[in-house]
C-alpha positions in Angstrom: 20.3 37.0 3.5 19.7 34.0 1.4 23.4 33.5 0.9 24.1 33.8 4.7 21.4 31.2 5.6 22.2 28.7 2.8 25.2 27.1 4.5 23.0 26.4 7.6 20.7 24.3 5.5 23.3 22.4 3.5 22.4 19.1 5.2 18.8 19.4 3.9 20.1 19.8 0.3 22.6 17.0 0.7 19.9 14.4 1.7 17.7 15.3 -1.3 14.5 14.4 0.5 11.2 14.3 -1.4 9.5 16.2 1.4 10.2 19.4 3.4 9.7 19.4 7.2 8.6 22.5 9.1 8.6 21.9 12.8 7.0 25.3 13.6 3.9 24.6 11.6 4.2 20.8 12.0 3.8 20.1 8.3 5.5 17.7 6.0 5.2 19.2 2.5 5.7 17.0 -0.6 8.2 18.8 -2.7 7.2 20.2 -6.2 7.6 17.7 -9.0 7.5 14.7 -6.8 5.1 12.2 -8.3 5.8 9.1 -6.2 7.1 8.4 -2.7 7.3 5.7 -0.1 5.9 6.4 3.4 8.7 4.3 4.9 11.7 5.8 3.1 10.6 9.2 1.9 8.6 10.3 5.0 9.5 8.2 8.0 13.2 7.7 7.4 13.7 11.2 6.1 12.0 12.5 9.3 14.4 10.6 11.5 17.3 12.1 9.6 15.7 15.6 9.8 15.3 15.2 13.6 19.0 14.6 14.0 20.0 17.9 12.3 20.5 21.2 14.0 17.9 21.4 16.9 15.0 19.8 15.1 14.7 17.3 18.0 13.1 20.1 20.0 9.9 19.8 18.0 7.2 17.2 19.0 7.6 13.8 17.3 5.9 13.7 13.9 5.6 10.0 13.4 5.4 6.6 15.0 5.3 3.1 13.5 4.1 -0.4 14.3 4.6 -3.6 12.5 7.6 -5.7 11.4 6.7 -8.4 14.0 8.0 -11.9 13.0 5.1 -14.2 12.0 7.3 -17.3 11.6 8.6 -19.0 8.5 10.6 -15.9 7.5 7.5 -13.7 7.3 6.9 -10.4 9.0 3.9 -8.2 9.6 3.7 -5.1 7.4 4.5 -1.6 8.7 1.9 1.0 9.6 2.8 4.6 10.1 1.0 7.2 12.2 1.3 11.0 12.2 1.1 12.3 15.8 1.2 15.6 17.7 -0.9 17.4 15.1 1.5 16.9 12.2 0.1 16.6 8.7 1.4 15.9 5.1 0.7 18.7 2.6 -0.1 17.6 -0.9 -0.1 20.3 -3.7 0.2 17.9 -6.8 -0.9 14.5 -7.7 1.4 11.9 -6.1 1.4 8.1 -5.8 2.1 7.0 -2.3 3.3 3.5 -1.3 2.6 2.5 2.3 0.0 3.0 5.0 -0.1 6.4 6.7 -2.7 7.3 9.3 -3.2 10.1 11.8 -3.5 9.7 15.5 -6.0 12.6 15.6 -9.5 12.4 14.0 -8.3 14.1 10.9 -6.8 12.9 7.6 -3.1 12.3 7.3 -2.9 14.2 4.1 -4.0 17.8 3.6 -4.7 17.9 -0.1 -4.7 21.4 -1.6 -6.5 22.3 -4.9 -4.6 20.6 -7.8 -3.3 17.9 -5.5 -4.2 14.3 -5.0 -3.0 11.1 -3.4 -3.1 7.7 -5.1 -2.4 5.4 -2.3 -1.0 1.8 -2.5 -1.7 0.4 0.9 -1.4 -3.1 2.2 -1.2 -3.3 5.9 -0.9 -7.1 5.8 2.1 -7.2 3.6 4.5 -9.9 4.5 8.1 -9.9 3.3 10.2 -13.0 3.0 13.6 -13.2 4.6 16.2 -14.7 2.3 19.6 -16.0 3.2 21.2 -14.4 0.1 21.6 -10.7 -0.5 20.2 -11.1 -4.0 16.7 -9.6 -4.1 13.8 -11.7 -5.3 12.7 -11.3 -8.9 9.2 -10.3 -9.8 8.6 -13.8 -11.2 9.8 -15.4 -7.9 7.5 -13.2 -5.9 4.6 -13.9 -8.2 5.2 -17.7 -8.0 5.4 -17.5 -4.2 2.0 -15.7 -4.1 0.2 -18.0 -6.5 1.6 -21.2 -5.0 1.0 -20.3 -1.3 -1.4 -22.8 0.3 -4.5 -20.9 1.5 -7.1 -23.6 2.0 -5.9 -27.0 3.1 -3.8 -28.0 0.1 -5.2 -25.6 -2.4 -3.2 -22.7 -3.8 -4.6 -19.4 -5.0 -4.1 -20.6 -8.6 -6.1 -23.8 -7.9 -9.0 -21.9 -6.4 -9.1 -19.4 -9.2 -9.0 -22.1 -11.9 -11.9 -23.9 -10.3 -14.2 -20.8 -10.2 -15.9 -21.5 -13.6 -16.7 -25.1 -12.7 -17.9 -24.1 -9.3 -20.2 -21.5 -10.8 -21.6 -23.8 -13.5 -22.0 -26.8 -11.1 -23.9 -24.7 -8.5 -27.5 -26.1 -7.8 -30.0 -23.4 -8.6 -33.7 -22.8 -8.1 -34.0 -25.6 -5.6 -34.8 -27.9 -8.5 -31.7 -30.1 -8.2 -30.3 -28.6 -11.4 -26.9 -27.1 -11.9 -26.6 -23.8 -13.7 -25.0 -25.7 -16.6 -28.1 -28.1 -16.8 -30.5 -25.2 -16.5 -28.8 -23.3 -19.3 -28.9 -26.4 -21.6 -32.6 -26.9 -20.8 -33.3 -23.2 -21.7 -31.3 -23.5 -24.9 -33.2 -26.7 -25.9 -36.6 -25.0 -25.3 -35.4 -21.9 -27.3 -34.4 -24.1 -30.2 -37.7 -26.0 -30.1 -39.6 -22.7 -30.2 -37.5 -21.5 -33.1 -38.2 -24.7 -35.1 -42.0 -24.4 -34.7 
Protein backbone atom coordinates (compact mmCIF):
# COMPACT_ATOMS: atom_id res chain seq x y z
CA UNK A 1 0.00 0.00 0.00
CA UNK A 2 2.83 2.38 0.87
CA UNK A 3 4.47 1.77 -2.52
CA UNK A 4 1.20 2.37 -4.36
CA UNK A 5 0.53 5.73 -2.66
CA UNK A 6 4.12 7.01 -2.67
CA UNK A 7 4.04 8.20 -6.34
CA UNK A 8 0.90 10.27 -5.53
CA UNK A 9 2.83 12.25 -2.90
CA UNK A 10 6.03 12.74 -4.89
CA UNK A 11 5.42 16.51 -5.14
CA UNK A 12 5.48 16.81 -1.34
CA UNK A 13 8.87 15.09 -1.15
CA UNK A 14 10.23 17.17 -4.01
CA UNK A 15 9.51 20.49 -2.26
CA UNK A 16 11.28 19.39 0.95
CA UNK A 17 9.05 21.51 3.17
CA UNK A 18 9.86 21.89 6.87
CA UNK A 19 6.19 21.35 7.72
CA UNK A 20 3.47 18.86 6.82
CA UNK A 21 -0.04 20.06 5.93
CA UNK A 22 -3.15 18.02 6.78
CA UNK A 23 -6.29 19.55 5.29
CA UNK A 24 -8.61 17.08 6.99
CA UNK A 25 -7.46 17.97 10.51
CA UNK A 26 -6.48 21.54 9.54
CA UNK A 27 -3.03 21.16 11.06
CA UNK A 28 0.42 22.26 9.98
CA UNK A 29 2.92 20.02 11.78
CA UNK A 30 6.55 21.07 12.06
CA UNK A 31 8.55 18.11 10.77
CA UNK A 32 10.82 16.10 13.13
CA UNK A 33 14.35 17.46 13.36
CA UNK A 34 13.43 20.98 12.22
CA UNK A 35 14.99 23.45 14.66
CA UNK A 36 14.34 26.73 12.84
CA UNK A 37 11.89 28.03 10.30
CA UNK A 38 10.53 31.20 8.74
CA UNK A 39 6.79 31.90 8.89
CA UNK A 40 6.99 33.60 5.49
CA UNK A 41 8.99 30.96 3.62
CA UNK A 42 8.46 27.69 5.48
CA UNK A 43 4.79 28.05 6.43
CA UNK A 44 3.06 30.66 4.23
CA UNK A 45 4.91 30.05 0.94
CA UNK A 46 4.90 26.29 1.49
CA UNK A 47 1.14 26.39 2.12
CA UNK A 48 0.58 28.25 -1.17
CA UNK A 49 2.55 25.52 -2.97
CA UNK A 50 0.64 22.78 -1.13
CA UNK A 51 -2.73 24.30 -2.11
CA UNK A 52 -1.74 24.07 -5.79
CA UNK A 53 -1.10 20.31 -5.55
CA UNK A 54 -3.68 17.59 -6.18
CA UNK A 55 -7.03 18.83 -4.80
CA UNK A 56 -5.73 20.61 -1.71
CA UNK A 57 -7.53 23.78 -2.81
CA UNK A 58 -10.78 22.19 -1.61
CA UNK A 59 -9.75 22.72 2.03
CA UNK A 60 -10.50 26.03 3.77
CA UNK A 61 -7.68 28.56 3.47
CA UNK A 62 -5.09 28.16 6.23
CA UNK A 63 -3.41 31.56 6.18
CA UNK A 64 -3.76 35.20 5.27
CA UNK A 65 -1.21 37.98 5.42
CA UNK A 66 -1.05 41.75 5.73
CA UNK A 67 1.86 44.14 5.43
CA UNK A 68 4.44 44.95 2.83
CA UNK A 69 2.86 48.37 2.29
CA UNK A 70 5.28 51.02 0.99
CA UNK A 71 6.21 53.58 3.65
CA UNK A 72 8.29 55.81 1.37
CA UNK A 73 12.04 56.21 1.00
CA UNK A 74 12.36 52.56 -0.09
CA UNK A 75 10.91 51.25 3.19
CA UNK A 76 8.07 48.78 3.61
CA UNK A 77 5.87 47.69 6.54
CA UNK A 78 6.67 44.26 7.94
CA UNK A 79 4.51 41.20 7.20
CA UNK A 80 2.05 39.70 9.67
CA UNK A 81 0.56 36.24 9.13
CA UNK A 82 -2.74 34.92 10.50
CA UNK A 83 -4.00 31.35 10.72
CA UNK A 84 -7.67 31.17 9.81
CA UNK A 85 -10.51 28.65 9.50
CA UNK A 86 -9.43 26.76 12.64
CA UNK A 87 -5.95 25.82 11.35
CA UNK A 88 -3.17 25.45 13.92
CA UNK A 89 0.57 24.75 13.88
CA UNK A 90 1.62 21.62 15.80
CA UNK A 91 4.98 21.81 17.58
CA UNK A 92 6.53 18.60 18.95
CA UNK A 93 10.15 19.79 19.41
CA UNK A 94 11.91 23.01 20.36
CA UNK A 95 11.97 25.26 17.29
CA UNK A 96 13.12 28.81 16.60
CA UNK A 97 10.56 30.68 14.50
CA UNK A 98 11.25 33.90 12.60
CA UNK A 99 8.19 36.02 11.82
CA UNK A 100 4.86 37.05 13.29
CA UNK A 101 2.15 34.37 13.28
CA UNK A 102 -1.21 34.91 14.94
CA UNK A 103 -4.59 33.17 14.95
CA UNK A 104 -7.86 34.74 13.80
CA UNK A 105 -9.63 32.72 16.49
CA UNK A 106 -9.15 33.33 20.22
CA UNK A 107 -6.65 30.50 20.53
CA UNK A 108 -2.89 30.28 20.09
CA UNK A 109 -1.35 29.90 16.65
CA UNK A 110 0.94 27.15 17.98
CA UNK A 111 -0.28 23.97 19.68
CA UNK A 112 2.81 22.98 21.65
CA UNK A 113 2.94 19.33 22.71
CA UNK A 114 5.07 18.02 25.62
CA UNK A 115 8.73 18.24 24.65
CA UNK A 116 8.05 21.05 22.22
CA UNK A 117 8.55 24.78 22.41
CA UNK A 118 8.66 27.91 20.27
CA UNK A 119 11.36 30.55 20.46
CA UNK A 120 9.84 33.35 18.43
CA UNK A 121 11.69 36.21 16.80
CA UNK A 122 8.93 38.67 16.01
CA UNK A 123 9.16 42.20 14.75
CA UNK A 124 5.96 43.38 13.17
CA UNK A 125 7.50 46.78 12.48
CA UNK A 126 10.37 45.46 10.40
CA UNK A 127 11.20 47.69 7.49
CA UNK A 128 13.26 46.46 4.60
CA UNK A 129 15.27 48.70 2.33
CA UNK A 130 14.87 48.40 -1.42
CA UNK A 131 18.18 48.54 -3.23
CA UNK A 132 18.86 49.12 -6.90
CA UNK A 133 21.48 46.37 -7.05
CA UNK A 134 20.84 42.67 -6.66
CA UNK A 135 23.67 42.39 -4.12
CA UNK A 136 22.24 41.80 -0.63
CA UNK A 137 23.23 44.20 2.12
CA UNK A 138 25.97 43.01 4.46
CA UNK A 139 25.42 42.74 8.22
CA UNK A 140 27.73 45.75 8.69
CA UNK A 141 25.71 47.85 6.20
CA UNK A 142 22.46 46.96 7.96
CA UNK A 143 23.98 47.73 11.36
CA UNK A 144 25.28 51.11 10.14
CA UNK A 145 21.87 51.98 8.68
CA UNK A 146 20.14 51.20 11.98
CA UNK A 147 22.57 53.08 14.23
CA UNK A 148 22.79 56.09 11.94
CA UNK A 149 19.04 56.46 11.30
CA UNK A 150 17.81 59.83 12.61
CA UNK A 151 15.16 59.22 15.27
CA UNK A 152 14.90 62.56 17.10
CA UNK A 153 15.49 65.76 15.18
CA UNK A 154 19.12 65.27 14.13
CA UNK A 155 20.11 62.65 16.71
CA UNK A 156 20.93 59.11 15.71
CA UNK A 157 20.39 56.07 17.92
CA UNK A 158 24.14 55.98 18.59
CA UNK A 159 24.13 59.66 19.66
CA UNK A 160 21.27 59.06 22.08
CA UNK A 161 22.86 55.96 23.62
CA UNK A 162 26.24 57.66 24.03
CA UNK A 163 24.56 60.54 25.91
CA UNK A 164 22.77 58.32 28.44
CA UNK A 165 25.54 58.36 31.09
CA UNK A 166 25.82 62.17 30.97
CA UNK A 167 22.04 62.54 31.02
CA UNK A 168 21.82 60.31 34.12
CA UNK A 169 24.63 62.03 36.03
CA UNK A 170 23.40 65.52 35.07
CA UNK A 171 19.82 64.88 36.23
CA UNK A 172 18.69 67.20 39.07
CA UNK A 173 17.69 65.09 42.08
CA UNK A 174 15.99 65.62 45.43
CA UNK A 175 14.67 69.02 44.36
CA UNK A 176 17.89 70.48 45.82
CA UNK A 177 19.20 71.86 42.55
CA UNK A 178 21.97 69.26 42.62
CA UNK A 179 22.83 66.82 39.89
CA UNK A 180 23.40 63.16 40.67
CA UNK A 181 27.11 63.74 40.01
CA UNK A 182 27.25 66.65 42.54
CA UNK A 183 25.25 64.68 45.11
CA UNK A 184 27.60 61.69 44.81
CA UNK A 185 30.65 63.92 45.23
CA UNK A 186 29.09 65.50 48.34
CA UNK A 187 28.39 62.06 49.83
CA UNK A 188 31.95 60.93 49.04
CA UNK A 189 33.37 64.04 50.72
CA UNK A 190 31.26 63.49 53.86
CA UNK A 191 32.27 59.83 53.95
CA UNK A 192 35.93 60.77 53.67
CA UNK A 193 35.57 63.39 56.45
CA UNK A 194 33.95 60.79 58.73
CA UNK A 195 36.69 58.27 57.97
CA UNK A 196 39.40 60.81 58.88
CA UNK A 197 37.90 61.61 62.30
